N, C-alpha and C positions, 0 to 999 in steps of 0.2 A: 269210698270216703263220702260220697254224696248219699244223702238220705231223703226219703220222700215222706212228707206229711202235709196235711191240709190245716189251715188256720183261718178263722174268721177275722178279717182285718178290721181295725178301727183306727181312727185318727182323732186325736184330742181336738175338740172344736175350738178350744181356747188358744191353740197354737196357730199362728199364721205361717203358712207354708212358703211365704215369700222371703223368709230369712235366707241369707247367703250360707251355703253349706260347703264345707271343704272336707273331702274324704281322702285320706292318704294313708300310706303304710308307715311303719316305724322307720323305714329306710328313707323315706322322703317326707320331710316335715314342712316343705314349702307351702305356706297357706295360699289358698286361692282367693281369699277375701282381702280387701284393703284394711290396713291397720286403722282401728277406730281410736281416735284421740279424745280424751276427756279434759275437763277443766282442772282436774286435780292432778297432783304430782304422781307419776307412776315410775317405777324403777324395777329393772330386772337384776337380780343378784345371782350370778351363776358361778358355781365353784370352779369351772374350767371350760375352755372351749373344746378340750379333748377329753378322752375317757381313759383312765380315771382322772381324778382331780389333781391339779398341780398346786392347789392352795391359793391361786390367784382369785381374789374376790373383788367384785365391784361393790363399794361400800355406800353407794347412794340408795335411798335417801340417807341423810347424815345421821338420823336418829336410830338407824338399824345397822348392825354389822352381823355378818354370818361367817363363822369359822368352821372348817371341816374337822371332824374328829373321827379317826378310824375305829371301827368296831368290827371284830372278826372272831371266828371260831374255826378250829381245825381238828380233824380226826386222822390219826396216823396208826399204822400197823407195821410192825417189823422195821421201823425206821422210815417207811414210805408214807407219803401223804396220800390219803384216800379221798378226803373231802376238805375243801377250804371255802368258807363263806365269808364275805366281807362287804362292808357298806360304809360310805362316808356319811356320818351323822352331822347335820347342820346344827351348830350351837349358836343360838340367837342371843344378841346382847344389844343394849341401847336404852331407849327412852324408859325411864322408871315408871311412867304411867301405864306401860304395857305389862300384862301378866306373863312375862317371859319365862318365869320359873315353871308355870304350869305347861306352857308350850314345850319347853325343853324337856320336861319330864315325860310328856307324851311322846315326843320324838325319840327319846332315849329308850323307852319301853318298846316302841315300834321297831327300832333298829336292832335291839337285842333279840327281839322275836324273829326278825328277818334272818339273823345269823345263827340262831340256835339250831343245832343239828339234831334231828329226831333219831330215835333208836332204829326206826324202820329204814331210814336213809343209811345209817351205819351198816345195817345188815345187808342191804342191797349192794352197797359199795364193796363190802367185804366179799360177797359172793362173786361180783364181777372181777375183783382183784385176784381172787384165788383161781378163777377160770382163766384169766390172762396169764397167770404164772404157769398153769398147767399147759397152756398152748404156747408158752415161750414168747409172748408178745408183750409190748409195753402197755401198762395200765395208764389210762388217762384219768386223772383225778376228777371227781365231781366238783363243779365250780359254780358259785353264784356270787356275783358282785354287782354293786349298784352305786351310782353317783346321783347327786341331786341338782335341781335347778330351783331357786326360790324367786318369788315375784311378790311385790307388795303393791296393793291398790286399795285406796280408801280404807285404811286400817284393817285390811284383810291380807294375811300372809298365806301364800300358796306355795306348797313344796311338792315338786314332782320328782319321783325317783325313776331313773331308767336303769333297768336291771338286765344283765347278761347271765344266762343260765345254761349249763351244760352238765348233764347227768347220765352219761352212758349211752344216750340215744344217738341217732345219726345226725339230728339237727341241733344246731345251737339256737337258743330262743332268746328273744328280747321281750321284756314285759315292762309295762308302765304301772306305777302305783302313785297315788297322790293323797295328800292331806291338806286341808285348808283350815285356817284358824282366825278367829276374831282376836286381834292384837290386844284390845282393851280387856276383854274377859278371859282370854286364854282358852276359850272353848273351841273344840273342833267343830267345824261346820259341815253338815251334809249339804247336798245340792238343794234340798228343800229349805234348809236354813238360809242358804245364800240367796235364793230367789224369794224368800219369805212366803212360801206357799206350803200347802199340805204335802205330806210324804206321797200320797196317792197322785196328786197333781204333778209333782216333780218326777215321779216314776213314769207316769204316762207321757210326760214331756220328752224324756230321754227315749222311751220306746218309739214314740212318733217320729222323733228326729232320725233315728236309725232306720225306721220303716221307709222313710223317704229315700235314703241312699241305697237301701237294698232293692227297692222297686225300680230305681233309676238304672242300676247295673246289676241285675240278678245273677249274671254269669260269674261275678266275682265272689259270690257267697255260697254257703251250703244251701242245698235245696230246701232245707227246713229252717233256714235262718230266722224267719219271722216267728216260727214256733219256739225257737230257742231264746229269743230276745228277753221275755219276761224273767227267765231264770238267770240271765247274765247281768242284769241291771242292778246296781247298788247305789247307795247315797254317796260313795266315794269315787264314782266314775267321772270325775271332772277336775280340772285345774284351771288357773287363770294365767293369762299372758297378755302381752301388749295387743294382740289381735282380737281378744275376746275370751269367752269361756269355751274351753275345749272339753267336749264330752268324748269319752273313749271306751272302747271294748278291746280287750287284749286278743292276741293271736289265738287261734283255735276256738274262740267263743262263737263267732258267727261266720268266720272265713278261714281258709287254709293258712298255715304258717307262712307260706310264700308271700302272702299279702300283708303280713304283719298286723300291727295294731290299727284298728279302724277308728277314725276320728271325725267328729263334726264340730266345726268352729262356729260359734254364734257370737256376732258382734255385740258388745255391751248394749248398744242402742236398740237391739232387737229382742232383748230379754223380756219376759212377761213383766208387766208393771204390777 
C-alpha cells in the first residue's frame, strides 16, 4: 500500500505556521482548538444528532429554516434490490432578501447527481449479484447514503454532507462533501472566494496546511502523501463550523481508510486577511 516518491517541498510564505491545527479522522471529530467566538450571530442547523436524519431541526437564526427532503434512486433485479442510493437534501427557507431559490436549485441538482445510479454501477452490481446466486450466498446491496449539517455565519451558508458508502468491497467507507453559499447572491463559494484570495493562493494555502500535519506525523500517511496533495486539493475541500474553517481530504486521498477523513481546523481569527 505504501509507495515511494520524492517531492520538492514548499511552504507558502504568506501563511503563518503558528495557526492551531487539528488533525482527526472521520470517527473522531473532537477539535483540538478552542471555539472561536465572533461578534456576529452564529448558529448551527443540524438535521439530526444521529444518522440518518430524524427531521429535528434547530431553526436558529430565526430568518433561516432548513427542512430535510429525501432524494433516492434504486436498482432492482428479479425483485431483489441491488443498489440503493439516498440523501437528505436540505431545503432552505426564510429571509426574502436571500437568493434561496438559487441555493435550493444548486442543492437539488447536487443531491440528484449524488443518488443517480450509473450504468457501470448497475453492471458491477449485477455481476456480483449473479456470482452470489451461483455460490448460494446472500448478496449485500450496494449502498450510498448521506445526511447533512448546515451552519450559518455572516451571511454564509455552509452545508456539509457525511456519506456512508458500501459497494461490494470489504470496507465500509465514510466520505465528506461540502458546499458553501453566499446567502445574498446565492452563489456557491470556493475556498478562494471565501477568503477573497486568488485560486492559486487558496490552493497553496490548503497544500501548506496539510503539509504541516503530514510532516508532523508522517507515519499516519502514505509515503508519497506530499506528492499526492496537489492532485487531491479542490475549491470545495472546506466547510464552516463554530470552531472555524475546516479543510478536509477524504479517506484514501493521502492516508489509509483506517485513519478516515483528514482535517485541519483554522480558527476564523487566523485566516489570511
